[in-house]
ZAMARGU-4260 file (C-alpha; in steps of 0.2 Angstrom, whole numbers, plus 5000, padded with zeros to 4 digits):
<rodrens>
0) 5023/4967/5057 | 5015/4982/5065 | 5008/4988/5082 | 4990/4982/5079 | 4997/4964/5078
5) 5009/4967/5093 | 4993/4972/5103 | 4984/4957/5099 | 4998/4945/5104 | 4999/4955/5120
10) 4981/4954/5123 | 4982/4935/5120 | 4994/4935/5135 | 5013/4936/5129 | 5024/4948/5138
15) 5025/4965/5131 | 5044/4966/5133 | 5045/4951/5122 | 5035/4956/5107 | 5044/4967/5094
20) 5038/4975/5079 | 5047/4972/5063 | 5039/4977/5047 | 5040/4968/5030 | 5052/4974/5017
25) 5055/4975/4999 | 5070/4963/4994 | 5078/4973/4980 | 5077/4993/4978 | 5069/4996/4962
30) 5074/5015/4963 | 5061/5029/4961 | 5051/5030/4946 | 5045/5046/4936 | 5027/5047/4941
35) 5012/5050/4928 | 4994/5054/4927 | 4986/5039/4930 | 4982/5027/4945 | 4985/5009/4948
40) 4977/4996/4958 | 4987/4980/4962 | 4980/4965/4972 | 4968/4950/4973 | 4952/4953/4965
45) 4940/4949/4979 | 4926/4958/4988 | 4936/4961/5005 | 4950/4971/4994 | 4938/4984/4991
50) 4936/4980/4972 | 4918/4986/4971 | 4922/5003/4980 | 4936/5006/4967 | 4926/5004/4952
55) 4911/5014/4959 | 4924/5028/4962 | 4929/5027/4943 | 4911/5027/4937 | 4913/5046/4940
60) 4931/5048/4939 | 4935/5051/4921 | 4950/5062/4923 | 4963/5050/4930 | 4965/5033/4920
65) 4965/5018/4930 | 4974/5001/4928 | 4969/4985/4937 | 4982/4972/4940 | 4978/4955/4948
70) 4967/4940/4947 | 4954/4932/4960 | 4936/4927/4961 | 4930/4944/4954 | 4941/4943/4938
75) 4926/4940/4927 | 4916/4953/4935 | 4928/4965/4934 | 4932/4962/4916 | 4914/4964/4911
80) 4912/4980/4922 | 4927/4990/4914 | 4922/4984/4896 | 4911/4999/4895 | 4924/5010/4905
85) 4937/5016/4892 | 4946/5025/4905 | 4948/5009/4915 | 4960/4995/4909 | 4960/4978/4917
90) 4979/4970/4914 | 4976/4954/4924 | 4991/4947/4932 | 5007/4955/4929 | 5026/4950/4932
95) 5033/4959/4948 | 5044/4969/4937 | 5029/4975/4927 | 5020/4979/4942 | 5034/4990/4950
100) 5036/4998/4932 | 5017/5003/4933 | 5019/5009/4950 | 5034/5020/4946 | 5025/5028/4931
105) 5008/5032/4941 | 5000/5047/4949 | 4996/5036/4964 | 4993/5018/4968 | 4975/5014/4976
110) 4974/5003/4991 | 4955/5001/4994 | 4955/4986/5005 | 4939/4984/5018 | 4946/4969/5028
115) 4958/4969/5043 | 4975/4968/5034 | 4990/4964/5044 | 5002/4973/5032 | 5001/4979/5014
120) 5016/4975/5004 | 5008/4985/4989 | 5010/5000/5000 | 5029/4999/5003 | 5032/4993/4984
125) 5024/5010/4980 | 5035/5019/4991 | 5050/5011/4985 | 5046/5019/4968 | 5041/5036/4977
130) 5023/5034/4973 | 5009/5041/4985 | 4997/5029/4990 | 4978/5033/4991 | 4972/5020/5005
135) 4957/5016/5015 | 4959/5021/5033 | 4958/5003/5041 | 4969/5001/5057 | 4985/4993/5050
140) 4986/5003/5035 | 4985/5019/5044 | 5002/5014/5052 | 5009/5013/5035 | 5001/5028/5025
145) 5004/5045/5034 | 4990/5055/5028 | 4994/5070/5017 | 5013/5066/5019 | 5017/5049/5009
150) 4998/5048/5003 | 4980/5051/5006 | 4968/5041/5018 | 4949/5039/5012 | 4935/5033/5022
155) 4934/5014/5020 | 4921/5008/5008 | 4916/5026/5002 | 4918/5028/4984 | 4915/5046/4984
160) 4928/5050/4996 | 4940/5040/4986 | 4936/5049/4970 | 4938/5066/4980 | 4956/5060/4987
165) 4962/5055/4969 | 4955/5071/4961 | 4965/5081/4974 | 4981/5073/4969 | 4977/5078/4951
170) 4974/5095/4956 | 4990/5098/4966 | 5006/5093/4956 | 5017/5102/4969 | 5009/5092/4983
175) 5012/5076/4972 | 5031/5079/4970 | 5032/5083/4989 | 5023/5066/4993 | 5034/5056/4981
180) 5050/5063/4989 | 5042/5058/5006 | 5036/5042/5001 | 5054/5038/4995 | 5061/5043/5011
185) 5050/5032/5020 | 5055/5017/5010 | 5074/5021/5013 | 5072/5023/5031 | 5060/5008/5035
190) 5058/4996/5021 | 5074/4991/5013 | 5083/4975/5015 | 5097/4983/5024 | 5086/4992/5037
195) 5076/4976/5039 | 5093/4965/5042 | 5098/4979/5055 | 5081/4978/5063 | 5080/4959/5064
200) 5098/4957/5071 | 5094/4970/5085 | 5079/4959/5090 | 5090/4944/5090 | 5102/4952/5101
205) 5089/4957/5113 | 5081/4941/5113 | 5099/4932/5116 | 5102/4944/5131 | 5086/4940/5138
210) 5088/4921/5136 | 5107/4922/5144 | 5100/4932/5159 | 5090/4917/5164 | 5103/4904/5163
</rodrens>
């Protein structure tokens, strides 16, 4: 789904000409949202997803409310931690429709993952709603989030930097409007079902041509 994965396959011995990159996609276009003042985290509540970094950031980030959607091994810990944080709401698991609604009504979606992600579906779902993403600067996510165009990147595991980047968005409404347009355009160009179909069929045609040349 990205160049990082392609490089690993090639390192494993597959021929470069036979390894194509085709990202994942959002099956149904939810349309752009209207934006808002809060941040949203959507994901598995586990250590590798950067949940601890997220909550450390919001210990000092009191201007921007945060909604946390998801469940996992740290669900109980998250519930206890946010009990004393009135500006943070733990919503638990939500339907896909509700998740997209929350994304569309947010200032930004936060993606603080600290593991080697192969792809971030949450990122392109946010783009589908026209919502910028504040993401950790891991290899694969840097391929998705174009810093200062479709969102902002922060140093992985650095709660202070995450806090600073979210505050930066809150302080620059004109930049947020621009990023919303860029994020939505990024979705339309790369991550729609129609674009994915075209991408996949082109790969099939190329594969068929290579196979036919050997017969």
